[in-house]
N, C-alpha and C positions, 0 to 999 in steps of 0.2 A: 577397745573404745567404740562407742556407737556414734556414727557420723550420719547426720541428717542433711541431705542435699535438697534444697528447695528450688525446684524448677528443673524440668527434664528437657530443656532446649539444648542448643549447641554446647554451651558451657557445662550445664548440669549433667547431661547424658555422658559427655566425655569425662568429666571429673569423676562421677560415680562409677562408671564402668572401669576406668583405669585404676581407681583406688581399690575397688572390689576385686579386681583381677589378682592383686597381690595376696589377698586372703588374710591380711593381718588385722583388719577392722570389720565390724559390722556396718554395712552401708545401707541406708534407707533412702530411696529416691522418691521424692514427692513431686507429683505433677497435678496442676489444677485441671487439666483437660483429660481426655480419655487415653487409655493405652490399648492399642489394637493387637498387642501381642507381638511375637517375633515375626520377622518378614516371612519366614518359611511357614507360618501358621495361616497365611493367605487371608487374614482378617482385615487388612488395610483397605480403606476406600480408594477407589481407582484414581480419583483426582489428586490424591496426596502422593501417589506413585508416579503419575504421568509427568515427566520432566519437560515436556514440550512447552508448557505454560504455567504461570503461577496461579494456584487455586485460591479461592476466596472463602472457603469453608473453614470452620474451626478457628475463627478470628476473635481476638479480644475486643474488637470494636472501639479501639482508642482513636482519639482525634487530637490534632495540634490546633491550638488557637493562641496566637501571640497577643500580648497586652496591647490594648488600643486598637485592635483589628476585629472586624466582624467576619473575617474570612477564616474558615477552618478547612482542614483536609485530613483524610484518613491516614492513620499510622498502622499499616498492616503488620500484625504480630500474631503468630500462630499459638493457639491454646490447645496443645496436643503433644503427645510424646514425640520428642525430636525437635519441638519448638520450630523456630524459623528455618532450621535446616530441612524441615519437612514441607516447606512451601516456597522456597526461594528459587532464584534463577540458576542456581548451581555453579556460579562463577567461583572457581577454586583458586583464589589469588592470595598471595602471602603478605604483601607489603614490602618495604625496603629497609635497608640497614639502619638508617637514622631513626625510624619508628621505635625500634627496640632499644637503641642506645639512649633515646630520650626517656623511655620508661625507667631504665636503670638509673639514669642521672636524677630523675625526679625522686626515686626511692632511696638514693644514696648507697646503692650496692649493685654489684655486677650480675645480679640474678638473671636479667634478660639479655645477657651477652648474645648478640646475634648469631655468632658461629656455633655456640652451644645450643641455642634455641632451634637451630635447623634440625636437630635430632627429633624434636617434638613435632615439627612440621612434617618430617618424613613419616613418623608414626601415624599422624593424622591422615596424610595422603593415602597411606596403605589401608587404613581402616575404612576410609570413606570412598575407596575405589576412584581416587582422582586420576584422570587420564585426559590426554588431549586427543580428541576425535580426529579422524582423517578429514582433510579439508573438504572433500567431496560430500561428506555427510551433512554439511551445513547447507542451509537453504540458499537459493539463488540470491535472496536479499542480502544475507550475511556475506556471501561471496562478492557481490557487487560493491558493498561498502568497503570490504577489505581491498579490492582492486583499486577503488577510487582513492583510498588513503595512500596506497603505494604510488599511484600516478601523481598524487599531490606532493610527493617527495619525502614522505615519512618512511623511515627504515622498517624492515621486517624485524619483529622481535624474535630473537632466537629462543628466549625462555622468559616469559613474563614473570616467572617466579624466581628469577635470578635477583636476589635482594640488592644487587649493585647495578642493575640495568636501568637506563634512563628511558627516553622517549622511544616509541616504536608501535607497530601495528601487530596485534596478536590474535590468533584464534585461541580463545580462552580455554584453559584446562577446566574440566568440570567433574563434580562428584556424581557420576552416573554409572549405572551398570545395566547394560542392555536397554537403555531408554528409561530406566527407573531412577528416580531421584533417591540417591543413597544417603539417607539422613543419619544424624549422629546416633539415633537410637539403634539403627541397624548396625552401625559400625562399632559402637562401644557398649550398648546395653545388651543386645542379643547374645554376645559371647559369655556373659556372666549370669544370664537368666538360669535359674535352677541351682545356683550355688547357695550353700547354707548361709553364707554371710551377706547375702544380697536380697533385698525385697523392694517392691514398688508399691507406693500408695498413690494410685491414680484418682482423679476426680476429687482431689483434696486441695481446696483453695485455702492456703495459709493466710491469715489476716493479722497475726501478731506473733512476735517473738516472746517467749517466756524468759523472764529474767529474775535472778536472785542477786541483788546488789549489782555488781559490775560483771557478773557472769551470765551468759545466755545458756539456758538449760533445756530449751526445746522450742516447739512451735504449737500454735493452736489455730483453728479455723473451722471450716465446714466441709464435710465429706458427704456428697450426695444430699446436701441440705441438712445434715445432722452435725451437731457440735462434735469436734474431734480434736485430739491433741496427741503429740508425741514428745517423749523426753529423750535427750541425748547428751553426749559429752561434748560434741562439737556440731555446730550448725554452719553449713556452707551455703550462702545465698548464691543462686545462679538464675535469678528471675529476670535478668536482662537489665538494660540501662533505664527502663521505666519501672519494672517490677521490683528490683532490689532496693532502690531508694524508697519506693512507696512503702515497702514492708518495714523498713527501718523507721521511717517517719511515723507510720501508724503506731509503732511500738514506743514512740517517744524519744527516738534517737535522731538528733538533728539540731538545727539552729533554734535557740530558745524563743526568740521573737516570732519566728515563723510558726513554730508549734503552738505558742500561746494564742496567736491570731486565729489558728484553726481549732482551738479548743482541745488540744492534745497535751496531756501532762508530760512534762519533761522528765525523761529517765536518764539521758546521757547527752551532754553538750557536745555536739559535733557539727559545726556550722556548714561544712561542705556537702553534707548529704543532699542529693538532688540538684546540686549546682554543677556548673561547668559542662552542661549538656552539649554534646557535639554530634553532628551528622554532616554529610556532604550535601550542601544545597545543590539542587539540580533544576534545569529547565528542559523542556521537551519541545523539539521541533517536529511538527507533523507534516506528512507528505501524502500525495496522491499518486497512485501508479498511472503512468500515461503510455507505457510501452507494452512489452510482452511479459512483464514481471508476473502477473497473476497466472497466465498460462504456463510459464516456466515453473512456477511454484506448484501448480496442480500436477504437472508432469513429474516433478521431484517427489511429491507426496505418494505417488504410486510405487516408488522404489524405496523411499527412506522416510524416517521420521523428520518432521519439520520443527526444529527448535526455534522458539521466539528470540533467543539470544545467542551470542556466539563471538562476535568480533568486538574487541576493545582497542581503542587508540589511546596511547599515553602521550600527552603533549605538555609542553612547558610554556606557560604564559610569561609575559614580561614582569609579572609580579611574583614569580616563583622564588622560593627560598630553598628549594631542594632539587633533586634530579628531574622531577616533573611534578605537576600540581593539579592535573586535570585528566579525567576520563571523558572521551567522546565515544559513544557506542550505539550500535543499532539494535532496535527491538522491533519485531514485526511479524506478521503472519495473519492467521485467522482470528477474528474476534472471539471472545469466550463462547458466544452462542453459535459459532461456526458459520454464521450466515453472511458475514461481511469480512472485510480486510482492513488492517491498519498497518501503517508504516511510520516509525518514529526514529529520531536520533536524539539521544540524551547528551546533555553537556553537564558534567558534575565537577564541582570544585572540591578537591581532596584535602586542602589545607586551609579550612575556613578560620577566620579570626573571630567571627561572631560566636557568642555563647548564649545558651538558654538555660532552662531549669525545669525540674519537676517539683511542684510545691503543693502542699495540702491546702484545701479551702473548705470552709464550712458554708453549705447552702441549705437553707430550709431545715436546719437542724441536723443534716447528714454530712458526713465527711466525703469529699470528692478530691480528685487530684487534677490540677491543671498542668498540661504538658505544653511548654512554651519554648520552641526551638529558637525563635527570634533570629532566623536566618537573615543574612545581608543587612544586619543592623550595626555592624562595626562602625565606629566613629570615623575611621579613615576612608570608609566606603571602598575598601580594597576588594572585598568579596564581590560586590556587584560589578566593579570594573574588570576583575578577572573573568567573571562569567560573561560579560559583554565581549571580551576578547575571545572567549571560548565559543560563543555563538558565531562570530565571524570566522573562526577557524573551522568550525563545523560546516559553514557555508562554503568555505574554500574547498574543503574535501569533497563535499557533495556536488561541486561544480564540475568535477571530473567524471569522464566516462569510466565504467558503465553506469554508475549511479545517476548521473545527470540525464542520460538518455532514457531512463526508465521512470524517474520520479520528479515531481515538482513540489516545491514548498507551499503548504497551505497556511500554517500558522507558525510563527507570528506573521508571515507574509513577507515576500522579498522587498516590499516597499517600506518595511519597518526597519529603521536604521538609527544610528546615533543615540540621542537622548531617548527616543521612542523605544529603543531596545532596552535601555536601562529601566525605563518605566514599566515595560512589559515584564522584565525579570522581577522587579519589586512586587508586582501583583501576582504573577503566575508561578513563582518558584515553588518547589516542593522538596521532599526529602528523597534520599537515595537508599533508604531501608537500612541505614547503618548507624543507629544511635549508640552512643558510647559516653563514658567519662563522668557519670553522675556519682560515682563512689571512688574518686580518683586516688591513685597511688601518690604518696608524698610523705615527707618527713614531719611536716608541721600542721597539726590539726587546726590551729588558729588561722592558718593561711589557706585552708580549704581542703587539706588532705583528709581522706576518709580511711584509707587502708595504708599499711606499710608496703614495702616492695614485695612482700610475700603474700599479700592479700589479707592480712590480719587486720581487723578493725581496731583503730586506735582507741585505747582506753578501756576495751572490753575483752574479757576472756571468753573462749568458746565460740567465737564468731569470726568467720572468714567470708570473703566474696571471691567468686571464681567465674566471672563473666566479663563482657565488654565494658561494663560500668567502671572497672578499675583502670582502664586505659587512661592515663593522664592526657594523652593526645590520641585522637582517632587515627587509625592507620591510613597511610596514603595508598589505600586499596580497599576493596570489599572486606567486610569484617568477619564473615562466617568462619573461614579457615583460621585466621589469627585468633579468634575467640576459642576455637577448639584446641589450638596449639597452646594457648595460654592456660586453659583448664588442664590440659594434659601435663604441662610442666609443673603446675602446682600440685597435682595429684601424685606424680611420680616422685616428688620431693617432699611429700606430706610429712613423713616421719622426721625428716631432717628439720623441716620448718617448725614442727612441734618442739624440738629441742633447742631452737635458737632463742637467745635472749632478745628481748625487745630493746629498741633504741631508747 
């Protein structure tokens, strides 16, 4: 069987590498961006390897703009082999038990059983060199935030990746190797490069799925500006929570009314495509150093690498429905131009009620896509209330030494309280780099399900999805490692899935 995997990001690189490793199928991995070869080939740009900070090169240039708002903000997604695992902050966090129980419940089968799923997480951790760095390797800023959280009465997290652990303060495990961001291409693609059953089609931007009735037979698009197509027995979409629904919608798979409005011919009625968009809404508190922090950081730089990220605090607001519902974490160090300094504390809600969408729109005769997260728009206003609580909890933590002796809040400013904080959140919220759920697992396509519990697209043959878009609920954690584990589980069960009857 020839399997075409569209997208070489976290999900696609993991799925393709794991499936090719078995040697039973021909696997073609398609990537819209460049492939710089194996890590050992020394062809990768330095900024994509440097795990100290998030690079901005090789980006898709996407933006979020919600309906009725003139505010837009960037949605950083990497257009490169390895995808977002090649430009992220390297937080290697798994999620909690209820995440995966909810996925199984939504799909009506125990495929995502958390205890069995741990096998896939372990395989991903090994391939991506996930490890917890010694505390002293982290910057003075990360250490100060950690000590302030402990002083505030929050418990030390023995293992942030214990799927049954609740609140706590953790030095986050990371997918790094000697300071290098160890992305999914290094972990899963490099081991199968050179195998007869594996090939890569880089710089090939797929624009349409080829279909014969209800069967998907391949893909077509443009490679280095030239028309290009591939035929296969199975197409596996792994273009992410934005890209996978965009490709289906372009191909006429989606809600009939939405497609008609955008001038796209309907090929398959599947109303959930592009809907149920979730991410973790976040707000950022900015600080100014007032003590010895900069001097301490400069001294630390002479001995070790200074990572921008490192400490995560898991907290539980009064609105929580699970073990915890929020991340409060510190990000700081030198600005990208290395000329100045920045110090931030993020507050991110991990269990949002608000939902958004990715939808096609016709502008000036051309097809475009609107990405509308619609954060903090739930009718109950629970999301903004939870974030308001989170801001005050962040302030409580940062009121303790050593953080309080080294930094002072600049924005939103200590005088901003009460309703003014809610107004600030409404205006200044942003994403947490974790889009998911636009091709959700479920049993009933009429109720918004796009794939079944095994990632097979409802009503079509020859089409699966293996990325964060199939999560019916975004994980209560960063999504990179869960996405890799999800793709790994689908790939290692691929032959069994092919033989299963559809519901």
